[in-house]
Predicted model as a PDB file, atoms N, CA, C, CB and O in Angstrom, pLDDT in the B-factor column:
MODEL        1                                                                  
ATOM      1  N   MET A   1      74.559 125.373  99.450  1.00 47.00           N  
ATOM      2  CA  MET A   1      74.859 126.839  99.266  1.00 47.00           C  
ATOM      3  C   MET A   1      75.167 127.406 100.577  1.00 47.00           C  
ATOM      4  CB  MET A   1      73.682 127.626  98.616  1.00 47.00           C  
ATOM      5  O   MET A   1      74.391 127.367 101.532  1.00 47.00           O  
ATOM      6  N   PRO A   2      76.426 127.979 100.588  1.00 53.00           N  
ATOM      7  CA  PRO A   2      76.955 128.605 101.716  1.00 53.00           C  
ATOM      8  C   PRO A   2      76.139 129.790 102.095  1.00 53.00           C  
ATOM      9  CB  PRO A   2      78.336 128.972 101.488  1.00 53.00           C  
ATOM     10  O   PRO A   2      75.662 130.552 101.254  1.00 53.00           O  
ATOM     11  N   GLY A   3      76.003 129.917 103.265  1.00 53.00           N  
ATOM     12  CA  GLY A   3      75.292 131.092 104.011  1.00 53.00           C  
ATOM     13  C   GLY A   3      75.971 132.040 104.033  1.00 53.00           C  
ATOM     14  O   GLY A   3      77.164 131.902 103.764  1.00 53.00           O  
ATOM     15  N   PRO A   4      75.412 133.405 104.382  1.00 53.00           N  
ATOM     16  CA  PRO A   4      76.211 134.623 104.504  1.00 53.00           C  
ATOM     17  C   PRO A   4      77.315 134.625 105.228  1.00 53.00           C  
ATOM     18  CB  PRO A   4      75.556 135.573 104.963  1.00 53.00           C  
ATOM     19  O   PRO A   4      77.221 133.820 106.155  1.00 53.00           O  
ATOM     20  N   ALA A   5      78.382 135.223 105.195  1.00 50.00           N  
ATOM     21  CA  ALA A   5      79.388 135.332 105.936  1.00 50.00           C  
ATOM     22  C   ALA A   5      79.334 136.521 106.995  1.00 50.00           C  
ATOM     23  CB  ALA A   5      80.435 135.395 105.083  1.00 50.00           C  
ATOM     24  O   ALA A   5      78.841 137.624 106.760  1.00 50.00           O  
ATOM     25  N   ARG A   6      80.000 136.071 108.372  1.00 52.00           N  
ATOM     26  CA  ARG A   6      79.617 137.129 109.485  1.00 52.00           C  
ATOM     27  C   ARG A   6      81.113 137.701 109.524  1.00 52.00           C  
ATOM     28  CB  ARG A   6      78.938 136.441 111.147  1.00 52.00           C  
ATOM     29  O   ARG A   6      82.117 137.247 108.975  1.00 52.00           O  
ATOM     30  N   GLY A   7      80.960 138.860 110.355  1.00 51.00           N  
ATOM     31  CA  GLY A   7      82.494 139.494 110.719  1.00 51.00           C  
ATOM     32  C   GLY A   7      82.454 140.379 109.324  1.00 51.00           C  
ATOM     33  O   GLY A   7      81.585 140.405 108.452  1.00 51.00           O  
ATOM     34  N   ARG A   8      83.776 141.136 109.429  1.00 52.00           N  
ATOM     35  CA  ARG A   8      84.037 141.983 108.488  1.00 52.00           C  
ATOM     36  C   ARG A   8      84.954 141.305 107.266  1.00 52.00           C  
ATOM     37  CB  ARG A   8      84.663 143.148 109.169  1.00 52.00           C  
ATOM     38  O   ARG A   8      85.933 140.619 107.559  1.00 52.00           O  
ATOM     39  N   ILE A   9      84.628 141.509 106.076  1.00 52.00           N  
ATOM     40  CA  ILE A   9      84.713 140.804 104.749  1.00 52.00           C  
ATOM     41  C   ILE A   9      86.218 141.781 104.295  1.00 52.00           C  
ATOM     42  CB  ILE A   9      83.005 141.017 103.575  1.00 52.00           C  
ATOM     43  O   ILE A   9      85.997 142.992 104.318  1.00 52.00           O  
ATOM     44  N   ASP A  10      87.302 141.487 103.999  1.00 53.00           N  
ATOM     45  CA  ASP A  10      88.128 142.171 103.221  1.00 53.00           C  
ATOM     46  C   ASP A  10      88.188 141.559 101.885  1.00 53.00           C  
ATOM     47  CB  ASP A  10      89.375 142.274 103.819  1.00 53.00           C  
ATOM     48  O   ASP A  10      87.880 140.383 101.694  1.00 53.00           O  
ATOM     49  N   SER A  11      88.662 142.514 100.785  1.00 50.00           N  
ATOM     50  CA  SER A  11      88.784 142.109  99.710  1.00 50.00           C  
ATOM     51  C   SER A  11      90.237 142.195  99.386  1.00 50.00           C  
ATOM     52  CB  SER A  11      87.937 142.719  98.924  1.00 50.00           C  
ATOM     53  O   SER A  11      90.655 143.335  99.186  1.00 50.00           O  
ATOM     54  N   GLY A  12      91.271 141.001  99.277  1.00 53.00           N  
ATOM     55  CA  GLY A  12      92.540 141.248  99.088  1.00 53.00           C  
ATOM     56  C   GLY A  12      93.099 140.757  97.512  1.00 53.00           C  
ATOM     57  O   GLY A  12      92.390 140.876  96.513  1.00 53.00           O  
ATOM     58  N   GLU A  13      94.213 140.304  97.491  1.00 54.00           N  
ATOM     59  CA  GLU A  13      94.987 139.861  96.456  1.00 54.00           C  
ATOM     60  C   GLU A  13      94.565 138.214  96.549  1.00 54.00           C  
ATOM     61  CB  GLU A  13      96.672 140.288  96.671  1.00 54.00           C  
ATOM     62  O   GLU A  13      94.578 137.529  95.526  1.00 54.00           O  
ATOM     63  N   GLU A  14      94.233 137.711  97.717  1.00 58.00           N  
ATOM     64  CA  GLU A  14      94.160 136.409  98.084  1.00 58.00           C  
ATOM     65  C   GLU A  14      92.546 135.790  97.641  1.00 58.00           C  
ATOM     66  CB  GLU A  14      94.523 136.368  99.730  1.00 58.00           C  
ATOM     67  O   GLU A  14      92.125 134.651  97.438  1.00 58.00           O  
ATOM     68  N   GLY A  15      91.935 137.106  97.612  1.00 60.00           N  
ATOM     69  CA  GLY A  15      90.257 136.867  97.297  1.00 60.00           C  
ATOM     70  C   GLY A  15      89.669 137.302  98.712  1.00 60.00           C  
ATOM     71  O   GLY A  15      90.317 137.943  99.539  1.00 60.00           O  
ATOM     72  N   TYR A  16      88.363 136.872  98.881  1.00 65.00           N  
ATOM     73  CA  TYR A  16      87.628 137.423  99.989  1.00 65.00           C  
ATOM     74  C   TYR A  16      87.910 136.675 101.081  1.00 65.00           C  
ATOM     75  CB  TYR A  16      86.224 137.489  99.797  1.00 65.00           C  
ATOM     76  O   TYR A  16      87.907 135.448 100.992  1.00 65.00           O  
ATOM     77  N   ARG A  17      88.210 137.357 102.338  1.00 67.00           N  
ATOM     78  CA  ARG A  17      88.235 136.647 103.496  1.00 67.00           C  
ATOM     79  C   ARG A  17      87.591 137.070 104.784  1.00 67.00           C  
ATOM     80  CB  ARG A  17      89.417 136.468 103.718  1.00 67.00           C  
ATOM     81  O   ARG A  17      87.747 138.277 104.969  1.00 67.00           O  
ATOM     82  N   VAL A  18      86.899 136.448 105.762  1.00 65.00           N  
ATOM     83  CA  VAL A  18      86.510 136.936 106.696  1.00 65.00           C  
ATOM     84  C   VAL A  18      87.619 137.756 107.759  1.00 65.00           C  
ATOM     85  CB  VAL A  18      85.834 135.925 107.154  1.00 65.00           C  
ATOM     86  O   VAL A  18      88.614 137.031 107.775  1.00 65.00           O  
ATOM     87  N   SER A  19      87.810 138.666 108.436  1.00 71.00           N  
ATOM     88  CA  SER A  19      88.321 138.961 109.135  1.00 71.00           C  
ATOM     89  C   SER A  19      88.340 138.664 110.629  1.00 71.00           C  
ATOM     90  CB  SER A  19      88.223 139.727 108.816  1.00 71.00           C  
ATOM     91  O   SER A  19      89.378 138.432 111.250  1.00 71.00           O  
ATOM     92  N   SER A  20      87.066 138.687 111.185  1.00 79.00           N  
ATOM     93  CA  SER A  20      86.871 138.233 112.374  1.00 79.00           C  
ATOM     94  C   SER A  20      85.825 136.831 112.473  1.00 79.00           C  
ATOM     95  CB  SER A  20      86.380 139.447 113.113  1.00 79.00           C  
ATOM     96  O   SER A  20      84.751 136.747 111.878  1.00 79.00           O  
ATOM     97  N   TYR A  21      86.425 135.748 113.386  1.00 80.00           N  
ATOM     98  CA  TYR A  21      85.394 134.945 113.315  1.00 80.00           C  
ATOM     99  C   TYR A  21      85.781 134.051 114.745  1.00 80.00           C  
ATOM    100  CB  TYR A  21      85.306 134.130 111.785  1.00 80.00           C  
ATOM    101  O   TYR A  21      86.864 133.611 115.130  1.00 80.00           O  
ATOM    102  N   ALA A  22      84.150 133.970 115.466  1.00 86.00           N  
ATOM    103  CA  ALA A  22      84.494 133.503 116.977  1.00 86.00           C  
ATOM    104  C   ALA A  22      83.485 132.501 117.184  1.00 86.00           C  
ATOM    105  CB  ALA A  22      84.409 134.710 118.199  1.00 86.00           C  
ATOM    106  O   ALA A  22      82.719 132.355 116.231  1.00 86.00           O  
ATOM    107  N   ALA A  23      83.307 131.834 118.108  1.00 87.00           N  
ATOM    108  CA  ALA A  23      82.432 130.834 118.318  1.00 87.00           C  
ATOM    109  C   ALA A  23      80.914 131.202 118.066  1.00 87.00           C  
ATOM    110  CB  ALA A  23      82.653 130.382 119.646  1.00 87.00           C  
ATOM    111  O   ALA A  23      80.089 130.399 117.630  1.00 87.00           O  
ATOM    112  N   LYS A  24      80.691 132.322 118.345  1.00 86.00           N  
ATOM    113  CA  LYS A  24      79.305 132.448 118.088  1.00 86.00           C  
ATOM    114  C   LYS A  24      78.906 132.684 116.279  1.00 86.00           C  
ATOM    115  CB  LYS A  24      78.831 133.794 119.080  1.00 86.00           C  
ATOM    116  O   LYS A  24      77.752 132.841 115.881  1.00 86.00           O  
ATOM    117  N   ASP A  25      79.865 132.665 115.569  1.00 83.00           N  
ATOM    118  CA  ASP A  25      79.613 132.635 114.180  1.00 83.00           C  
ATOM    119  C   ASP A  25      79.155 131.288 113.939  1.00 83.00           C  
ATOM    120  CB  ASP A  25      80.805 133.010 113.331  1.00 83.00           C  
ATOM    121  O   ASP A  25      78.298 131.225 113.057  1.00 83.00           O  
ATOM    122  N   ILE A  26      79.543 129.991 114.570  1.00 86.00           N  
ATOM    123  CA  ILE A  26      79.561 128.720 114.429  1.00 86.00           C  
ATOM    124  C   ILE A  26      77.959 128.069 114.285  1.00 86.00           C  
ATOM    125  CB  ILE A  26      80.385 128.217 115.622  1.00 86.00           C  
ATOM    126  O   ILE A  26      77.176 128.167 115.230  1.00 86.00           O  
ATOM    127  N   GLN A  27      77.691 127.607 113.394  1.00 87.00           N  
ATOM    128  CA  GLN A  27      76.192 126.907 113.159  1.00 87.00           C  
ATOM    129  C   GLN A  27      76.287 125.669 113.460  1.00 87.00           C  
ATOM    130  CB  GLN A  27      75.582 126.929 111.742  1.00 87.00           C  
ATOM    131  O   GLN A  27      77.238 125.121 112.903  1.00 87.00           O  
ATOM    132  N   VAL A  28      75.615 124.955 114.186  1.00 88.00           N  
ATOM    133  CA  VAL A  28      75.683 123.530 114.845  1.00 88.00           C  
ATOM    134  C   VAL A  28      74.367 123.026 113.784  1.00 88.00           C  
ATOM    135  CB  VAL A  28      75.360 123.457 116.905  1.00 88.00           C  
ATOM    136  O   VAL A  28      73.288 123.617 113.814  1.00 88.00           O  
ATOM    137  N   LEU A  29      74.631 121.850 112.855  1.00 87.00           N  
ATOM    138  CA  LEU A  29      73.384 121.656 111.848  1.00 87.00           C  
ATOM    139  C   LEU A  29      73.171 120.269 112.582  1.00 87.00           C  
ATOM    140  CB  LEU A  29      73.689 121.637 109.896  1.00 87.00           C  
ATOM    141  O   LEU A  29      74.083 119.482 112.833  1.00 87.00           O  
ATOM    142  N   GLU A  30      71.751 120.071 112.910  1.00 89.00           N  
ATOM    143  CA  GLU A  30      71.165 118.959 113.519  1.00 89.00           C  
ATOM    144  C   GLU A  30      70.957 117.574 112.461  1.00 89.00           C  
ATOM    145  CB  GLU A  30      69.768 119.511 114.099  1.00 89.00           C  
ATOM    146  O   GLU A  30      70.591 117.790 111.306  1.00 89.00           O  
ATOM    147  N   GLY A  31      71.145 116.523 112.807  1.00 88.00           N  
ATOM    148  CA  GLY A  31      70.510 115.486 111.855  1.00 88.00           C  
ATOM    149  C   GLY A  31      71.449 115.274 110.364  1.00 88.00           C  
ATOM    150  O   GLY A  31      72.675 115.384 110.357  1.00 88.00           O  
ATOM    151  N   LEU A  32      70.862 115.044 109.484  1.00 88.00           N  
ATOM    152  CA  LEU A  32      71.377 115.282 108.014  1.00 88.00           C  
ATOM    153  C   LEU A  32      71.188 116.674 107.440  1.00 88.00           C  
ATOM    154  CB  LEU A  32      70.658 114.329 107.044  1.00 88.00           C  
ATOM    155  O   LEU A  32      71.515 116.885 106.272  1.00 88.00           O  
ATOM    156  N   GLU A  33      70.737 117.524 108.109  1.00 90.00           N  
ATOM    157  CA  GLU A  33      70.790 119.063 107.682  1.00 90.00           C  
ATOM    158  C   GLU A  33      71.944 119.297 106.903  1.00 90.00           C  
ATOM    159  CB  GLU A  33      70.838 120.074 108.888  1.00 90.00           C  
ATOM    160  O   GLU A  33      71.878 119.631 105.720  1.00 90.00           O  
ATOM    161  N   ALA A  34      73.286 119.089 107.688  1.00 87.00           N  
ATOM    162  CA  ALA A  34      74.582 119.336 107.028  1.00 87.00           C  
ATOM    163  C   ALA A  34      74.798 118.467 105.899  1.00 87.00           C  
ATOM    164  CB  ALA A  34      75.698 119.177 107.950  1.00 87.00           C  
ATOM    165  O   ALA A  34      75.270 119.066 104.933  1.00 87.00           O  
ATOM    166  N   VAL A  35      74.608 117.316 105.740  1.00 85.00           N  
ATOM    167  CA  VAL A  35      74.564 117.161 104.324  1.00 85.00           C  
ATOM    168  C   VAL A  35      73.776 117.363 103.386  1.00 85.00           C  
ATOM    169  CB  VAL A  35      74.715 116.338 104.103  1.00 85.00           C  
ATOM    170  O   VAL A  35      74.136 116.991 102.269  1.00 85.00           O  
ATOM    171  N   ARG A  36      72.580 117.953 103.532  1.00 86.00           N  
ATOM    172  CA  ARG A  36      71.625 118.542 102.814  1.00 86.00           C  
ATOM    173  C   ARG A  36      72.332 120.017 102.299  1.00 86.00           C  
ATOM    174  CB  ARG A  36      70.259 118.662 103.749  1.00 86.00           C  
ATOM    175  O   ARG A  36      72.284 120.402 101.131  1.00 86.00           O  
ATOM    176  N   ARG A  37      72.903 120.653 103.253  1.00 87.00           N  
ATOM    177  CA  ARG A  37      73.065 121.832 102.863  1.00 87.00           C  
ATOM    178  C   ARG A  37      74.292 121.928 101.948  1.00 87.00           C  
ATOM    179  CB  ARG A  37      73.102 122.642 103.969  1.00 87.00           C  
ATOM    180  O   ARG A  37      74.307 122.465 100.840  1.00 87.00           O  
ATOM    181  N   ARG A  38      75.447 121.254 102.648  1.00 85.00           N  
ATOM    182  CA  ARG A  38      76.876 120.910 101.643  1.00 85.00           C  
ATOM    183  C   ARG A  38      77.206 119.027 101.636  1.00 85.00           C  
ATOM    184  CB  ARG A  38      78.611 121.921 102.580  1.00 85.00           C  
ATOM    185  O   ARG A  38      77.883 118.329 102.391  1.00 85.00           O  
ATOM    186  N   PRO A  39      76.418 118.710 100.480  1.00 82.00           N  
ATOM    187  CA  PRO A  39      76.749 117.239 100.421  1.00 82.00           C  
ATOM    188  C   PRO A  39      78.202 117.127  99.705  1.00 82.00           C  
ATOM    189  CB  PRO A  39      75.541 116.375  99.550  1.00 82.00           C  
ATOM    190  O   PRO A  39      78.631 115.995  99.480  1.00 82.00           O  
ATOM    191  N   GLY A  40      79.014 118.320  99.321  1.00 81.00           N  
ATOM    192  CA  GLY A  40      80.196 117.926  98.589  1.00 81.00           C  
ATOM    193  C   GLY A  40      81.346 117.523  99.765  1.00 81.00           C  
ATOM    194  O   GLY A  40      82.247 116.700  99.600  1.00 81.00           O  
ATOM    195  N   MET A  41      81.050 118.437 101.194  1.00 81.00           N  
ATOM    196  CA  MET A  41      81.841 117.970 102.190  1.00 81.00           C  
ATOM    197  C   MET A  41      81.898 116.488 102.476  1.00 81.00           C  
ATOM    198  CB  MET A  41      81.478 118.605 103.268  1.00 81.00           C  
ATOM    199  O   MET A  41      82.914 115.936 102.899  1.00 81.00           O  
ATOM    200  N   TYR A  42      80.599 115.785 102.191  1.00 80.00           N  
ATOM    201  CA  TYR A  42      80.727 114.386 102.649  1.00 80.00           C  
ATOM    202  C   TYR A  42      80.580 113.282 101.603  1.00 80.00           C  
ATOM    203  CB  TYR A  42      79.732 114.149 103.678  1.00 80.00           C  
ATOM    204  O   TYR A  42      80.623 112.084 101.885  1.00 80.00           O  
ATOM    205  N   VAL A  43      80.391 113.811 100.283  1.00 80.00           N  
ATOM    206  CA  VAL A  43      80.682 112.653  99.108  1.00 80.00           C  
ATOM    207  C   VAL A  43      81.694 113.307  98.061  1.00 80.00           C  
ATOM    208  CB  VAL A  43      79.146 112.157  98.212  1.00 80.00           C  
ATOM    209  O   VAL A  43      81.816 112.743  96.973  1.00 80.00           O  
ATOM    210  N   GLY A  44      82.377 114.389  98.309  1.00 81.00           N  
ATOM    211  CA  GLY A  44      83.659 114.877  97.670  1.00 81.00           C  
ATOM    212  C   GLY A  44      82.876 115.872  96.127  1.00 81.00           C  
ATOM    213  O   GLY A  44      83.613 116.231  95.209  1.00 81.00           O  
ATOM    214  N   GLY A  45      81.904 116.066  96.119  1.00 84.00           N  
ATOM    215  CA  GLY A  45      81.299 116.756  95.195  1.00 84.00           C  
ATOM    216  C   GLY A  45      79.877 116.472  94.926  1.00 84.00           C  
ATOM    217  O   GLY A  45      79.435 115.462  95.474  1.00 84.00           O  
ATOM    218  N   THR A  46      79.056 117.175  94.174  1.00 84.00           N  
ATOM    219  CA  THR A  46      77.663 117.213  93.892  1.00 84.00           C  
ATOM    220  C   THR A  46      77.788 116.873  91.987  1.00 84.00           C  
ATOM    221  CB  THR A  46      76.900 118.986  94.489  1.00 84.00           C  
ATOM    222  O   THR A  46      76.811 117.079  91.268  1.00 84.00           O  
ATOM    223  N   ASP A  47      78.751 116.493  91.579  1.00 89.00           N  
ATOM    224  CA  ASP A  47      78.567 116.212  89.984  1.00 89.00           C  
ATOM    225  C   ASP A  47      78.557 114.554  90.166  1.00 89.00           C  
ATOM    226  CB  ASP A  47      80.038 116.920  88.803  1.00 89.00           C  
ATOM    227  O   ASP A  47      78.636 113.826  91.155  1.00 89.00           O  
ATOM    228  N   VAL A  48      78.402 114.273  88.514  1.00 90.00           N  
ATOM    229  CA  VAL A  48      78.360 112.647  88.046  1.00 90.00           C  
ATOM    230  C   VAL A  48      79.546 111.860  88.803  1.00 90.00           C  
ATOM    231  CB  VAL A  48      78.626 112.455  86.228  1.00 90.00           C  
ATOM    232  O   VAL A  48      79.423 110.822  89.454  1.00 90.00           O  
ATOM    233  N   LYS A  49      80.740 112.606  88.561  1.00 90.00           N  
ATOM    234  CA  LYS A  49      81.943 111.763  88.949  1.00 90.00           C  
ATOM    235  C   LYS A  49      81.705 111.440  90.563  1.00 90.00           C  
ATOM    236  CB  LYS A  49      83.476 112.645  88.640  1.00 90.00           C  
ATOM    237  O   LYS A  49      81.778 110.299  91.019  1.00 90.00           O  
ATOM    238  N   ALA A  50      81.410 112.609  91.348  1.00 88.00           N  
ATOM    239  CA  ALA A  50      80.987 112.007  92.806  1.00 88.00           C  
ATOM    240  C   ALA A  50      80.014 110.963  93.212  1.00 88.00           C  
ATOM    241  CB  ALA A  50      80.528 112.956  93.497  1.00 88.00           C  
ATOM    242  O   ALA A  50      80.099 110.084  94.070  1.00 88.00           O  
ATOM    243  N   LEU A  51      79.018 111.295  92.339  1.00 88.00           N  
ATOM    244  CA  LEU A  51      78.051 109.977  92.773  1.00 88.00           C  
ATOM    245  C   LEU A  51      78.256 108.814  92.584  1.00 88.00           C  
ATOM    246  CB  LEU A  51      76.953 109.911  92.308  1.00 88.00           C  
ATOM    247  O   LEU A  51      77.853 107.923  93.331  1.00 88.00           O  
ATOM    248  N   HIS A  52      79.011 108.621  91.407  1.00 91.00           N  
ATOM    249  CA  HIS A  52      79.468 107.403  91.024  1.00 91.00           C  
ATOM    250  C   HIS A  52      80.862 106.973  92.025  1.00 91.00           C  
ATOM    251  CB  HIS A  52      79.780 107.521  89.390  1.00 91.00           C  
ATOM    252  O   HIS A  52      81.093 105.772  92.161  1.00 91.00           O  
ATOM    253  N   HIS A  53      81.756 107.979  92.701  1.00 89.00           N  
ATOM    254  CA  HIS A  53      82.540 107.466  93.509  1.00 89.00           C  
ATOM    255  C   HIS A  53      81.901 107.352  94.694  1.00 89.00           C  
ATOM    256  CB  HIS A  53      83.632 108.079  93.571  1.00 89.00           C  
ATOM    257  O   HIS A  53      82.551 106.647  95.466  1.00 89.00           O  
ATOM    258  N   LEU A  54      80.594 107.880  95.287  1.00 88.00           N  
ATOM    259  CA  LEU A  54      79.735 107.213  96.498  1.00 88.00           C  
ATOM    260  C   LEU A  54      79.253 105.840  95.992  1.00 88.00           C  
ATOM    261  CB  LEU A  54      78.343 108.171  96.959  1.00 88.00           C  
ATOM    262  O   LEU A  54      79.330 104.928  96.816  1.00 88.00           O  
ATOM    263  N   VAL A  55      78.870 105.606  95.027  1.00 90.00           N  
ATOM    264  CA  VAL A  55      78.441 104.337  94.805  1.00 90.00           C  
ATOM    265  C   VAL A  55      79.551 103.413  94.918  1.00 90.00           C  
ATOM    266  CB  VAL A  55      77.801 104.231  93.564  1.00 90.00           C  
ATOM    267  O   VAL A  55      79.449 102.474  95.707  1.00 90.00           O  
ATOM    268  N   TYR A  56      80.625 103.571  94.207  1.00 91.00           N  
ATOM    269  CA  TYR A  56      81.812 102.447  94.398  1.00 91.00           C  
ATOM    270  C   TYR A  56      82.150 102.390  95.859  1.00 91.00           C  
ATOM    271  CB  TYR A  56      83.254 102.813  93.536  1.00 91.00           C  
ATOM    272  O   TYR A  56      82.497 101.227  96.063  1.00 91.00           O  
ATOM    273  N   GLU A  57      82.212 103.020  96.885  1.00 90.00           N  
ATOM    274  CA  GLU A  57      82.715 103.201  98.149  1.00 90.00           C  
ATOM    275  C   GLU A  57      81.555 102.404  98.907  1.00 90.00           C  
ATOM    276  CB  GLU A  57      82.960 104.810  98.568  1.00 90.00           C  
ATOM    277  O   GLU A  57      81.872 101.756  99.904  1.00 90.00           O  
ATOM    278  N   VAL A  58      80.252 102.423  98.488  1.00 89.00           N  
ATOM    279  CA  VAL A  58      79.063 101.539  99.178  1.00 89.00           C  
ATOM    280  C   VAL A  58      79.365 100.546  98.854  1.00 89.00           C  
ATOM    281  CB  VAL A  58      77.659 101.677  98.903  1.00 89.00           C  
ATOM    282  O   VAL A  58      79.642  99.876  99.848  1.00 89.00           O  
ATOM    283  N   VAL A  59      79.523  99.833  97.673  1.00 90.00           N  
ATOM    284  CA  VAL A  59      79.589  98.469  96.999  1.00 90.00           C  
ATOM    285  C   VAL A  59      80.887  98.054  97.637  1.00 90.00           C  
ATOM    286  CB  VAL A  59      79.595  98.453  95.256  1.00 90.00           C  
ATOM    287  O   VAL A  59      80.802  97.016  98.292  1.00 90.00           O  
ATOM    288  N   ASP A  60      82.061  98.625  97.597  1.00 92.00           N  
ATOM    289  CA  ASP A  60      83.282  98.309  98.097  1.00 92.00           C  
ATOM    290  C   ASP A  60      83.229  98.042  99.637  1.00 92.00           C  
ATOM    291  CB  ASP A  60      84.210  99.384  97.748  1.00 92.00           C  
ATOM    292  O   ASP A  60      83.687  96.985 100.070  1.00 92.00           O  
ATOM    293  N   ASN A  61      82.687  98.966 100.469  1.00 90.00           N  
ATOM    294  CA  ASN A  61      82.678  98.625 101.864  1.00 90.00           C  
ATOM    295  C   ASN A  61      81.605  97.130 102.219  1.00 90.00           C  
ATOM    296  CB  ASN A  61      82.110 100.109 102.669  1.00 90.00           C  
ATOM    297  O   ASN A  61      81.933  96.235 102.999  1.00 90.00           O  
ATOM    298  N   SER A  62      80.583  97.165 101.601  1.00 88.00           N  
ATOM    299  CA  SER A  62      79.737  96.087 101.498  1.00 88.00           C  
ATOM    300  C   SER A  62      80.546  94.774 101.109  1.00 88.00           C  
ATOM    301  CB  SER A  62      78.654  96.424 100.495  1.00 88.00           C  
ATOM    302  O   SER A  62      80.220  93.729 101.673  1.00 88.00           O  
ATOM    303  N   ILE A  63      81.466  94.762 100.283  1.00 89.00           N  
ATOM    304  CA  ILE A  63      82.208  93.546 100.103  1.00 89.00           C  
ATOM    305  C   ILE A  63      83.106  93.222 101.152  1.00 89.00           C  
ATOM    306  CB  ILE A  63      82.922  93.578  98.938  1.00 89.00           C  
ATOM    307  O   ILE A  63      83.241  92.115 101.674  1.00 89.00           O  
ATOM    308  N   ASP A  64      83.875  94.558 101.494  1.00 91.00           N  
ATOM    309  CA  ASP A  64      84.981  94.163 102.530  1.00 91.00           C  
ATOM    310  C   ASP A  64      84.288  93.886 103.811  1.00 91.00           C  
ATOM    311  CB  ASP A  64      86.112  95.331 102.764  1.00 91.00           C  
ATOM    312  O   ASP A  64      84.953  93.082 104.465  1.00 91.00           O  
ATOM    313  N   GLU A  65      83.426  94.174 104.289  1.00 89.00           N  
ATOM    314  CA  GLU A  65      82.460  93.467 105.214  1.00 89.00           C  
ATOM    315  C   GLU A  65      81.812  91.948 105.071  1.00 89.00           C  
ATOM    316  CB  GLU A  65      81.385  94.315 105.229  1.00 89.00           C  
ATOM    317  O   GLU A  65      81.685  91.161 106.009  1.00 89.00           O  
ATOM    318  N   ALA A  66      81.472  91.734 103.841  1.00 88.00           N  
ATOM    319  CA  ALA A  66      81.447  90.344 103.675  1.00 88.00           C  
ATOM    320  C   ALA A  66      82.204  89.655 103.779  1.00 88.00           C  
ATOM    321  CB  ALA A  66      81.175  89.998 102.903  1.00 88.00           C  
ATOM    322  O   ALA A  66      81.912  88.603 104.348  1.00 88.00           O  
ATOM    323  N   LEU A  67      83.547  89.845 103.310  1.00 90.00           N  
ATOM    324  CA  LEU A  67      84.736  88.895 103.279  1.00 90.00           C  
ATOM    325  C   LEU A  67      85.299  88.975 104.719  1.00 90.00           C  
ATOM    326  CB  LEU A  67      85.903  89.321 102.117  1.00 90.00           C  
ATOM    327  O   LEU A  67      86.087  88.080 105.024  1.00 90.00           O  
ATOM    328  N   ALA A  68      85.017  89.893 105.626  1.00 91.00           N  
ATOM    329  CA  ALA A  68      85.417  90.121 106.931  1.00 91.00           C  
ATOM    330  C   ALA A  68      84.668  89.172 107.611  1.00 91.00           C  
ATOM    331  CB  ALA A  68      85.237  91.491 107.425  1.00 91.00           C  
ATOM    332  O   ALA A  68      85.174  88.784 108.664  1.00 91.00           O  
ATOM    333  N   GLY A  69      83.501  88.649 107.267  1.00 89.00           N  
ATOM    334  CA  GLY A  69      82.717  87.907 107.974  1.00 89.00           C  
ATOM    335  C   GLY A  69      81.579  88.415 108.897  1.00 89.00           C  
ATOM    336  O   GLY A  69      80.779  87.864 109.653  1.00 89.00           O  
ATOM    337  N   VAL A  70      81.854  89.789 108.495  1.00 88.00           N  
ATOM    338  CA  VAL A  70      80.766  90.789 109.608  1.00 88.00           C  
ATOM    339  C   VAL A  70      79.110  90.516 108.892  1.00 88.00           C  
ATOM    340  CB  VAL A  70      81.284  93.032 109.489  1.00 88.00           C  
ATOM    341  O   VAL A  70      78.117  90.620 109.612  1.00 88.00           O  
ATOM    342  N   CYS A  71      79.025  90.247 107.756  1.00 84.00           N  
ATOM    343  CA  CYS A  71      77.535  89.932 107.287  1.00 84.00           C  
ATOM    344  C   CYS A  71      77.592  88.580 106.442  1.00 84.00           C  
ATOM    345  CB  CYS A  71      76.871  91.233 106.293  1.00 84.00           C  
ATOM    346  O   CYS A  71      78.593  87.900 106.214  1.00 84.00           O  
ATOM    347  N   ASP A  72      76.407  88.376 106.074  1.00 79.00           N  
ATOM    348  CA  ASP A  72      76.371  87.137 105.156  1.00 79.00           C  
ATOM    349  C   ASP A  72      75.792  87.202 104.011  1.00 79.00           C  
ATOM    350  CB  ASP A  72      75.802  86.113 105.672  1.00 79.00           C  
ATOM    351  O   ASP A  72      75.799  86.239 103.244  1.00 79.00           O  
ATOM    352  N   ARG A  73      75.099  88.557 103.675  1.00 77.00           N  
ATOM    353  CA  ARG A  73      74.314  88.658 102.491  1.00 77.00           C  
ATOM    354  C   ARG A  73      74.205  90.377 102.406  1.00 77.00           C  
ATOM    355  CB  ARG A  73      72.746  87.750 102.645  1.00 77.00           C  
ATOM    356  O   ARG A  73      74.227  91.241 103.282  1.00 77.00           O  
ATOM    357  N   ILE A  74      74.107  90.420 101.251  1.00 73.00           N  
ATOM    358  CA  ILE A  74      74.196  92.192 100.779  1.00 73.00           C  
ATOM    359  C   ILE A  74      72.773  92.305 100.224  1.00 73.00           C  
ATOM    360  CB  ILE A  74      75.558  92.717  99.335  1.00 73.00           C  
ATOM    361  O   ILE A  74      72.380  91.402  99.486  1.00 73.00           O  
ATOM    362  N   GLU A  75      72.017  93.266 100.494  1.00 77.00           N  
ATOM    363  CA  GLU A  75      71.063  93.660 100.092  1.00 77.00           C  
ATOM    364  C   GLU A  75      70.633  94.555  99.143  1.00 77.00           C  
ATOM    365  CB  GLU A  75      70.761  93.827 100.776  1.00 77.00           C  
ATOM    366  O   GLU A  75      70.880  95.648  99.651  1.00 77.00           O  
ATOM    367  N   SER A  76      70.105  94.752  97.999  1.00 70.00           N  
ATOM    368  CA  SER A  76      70.271  95.963  97.335  1.00 70.00           C  
ATOM    369  C   SER A  76      69.106  96.898  97.371  1.00 70.00           C  
ATOM    370  CB  SER A  76      70.608  95.698  96.026  1.00 70.00           C  
ATOM    371  O   SER A  76      69.174  97.990  96.807  1.00 70.00           O  
TER     372      SER A  76                                                      
ENDMDL                                                                          
END                                                                             
């Protein structure tokens, strides 16, 4: 869930936008906090389709590494 916007907020035909944005407005999240707050940025969404895509990527990457000789077994 996004946090509160900082700066002045304008409402126009394009929707809501922050009219001022500076380095002080950036919040650095440590460790896995960024993934916990905004998982959609890392896995493409938070629905069932995104979960299936994530599982597909993990399996596909594991197979690629095994075929490339980087590993000799895949554990579940």
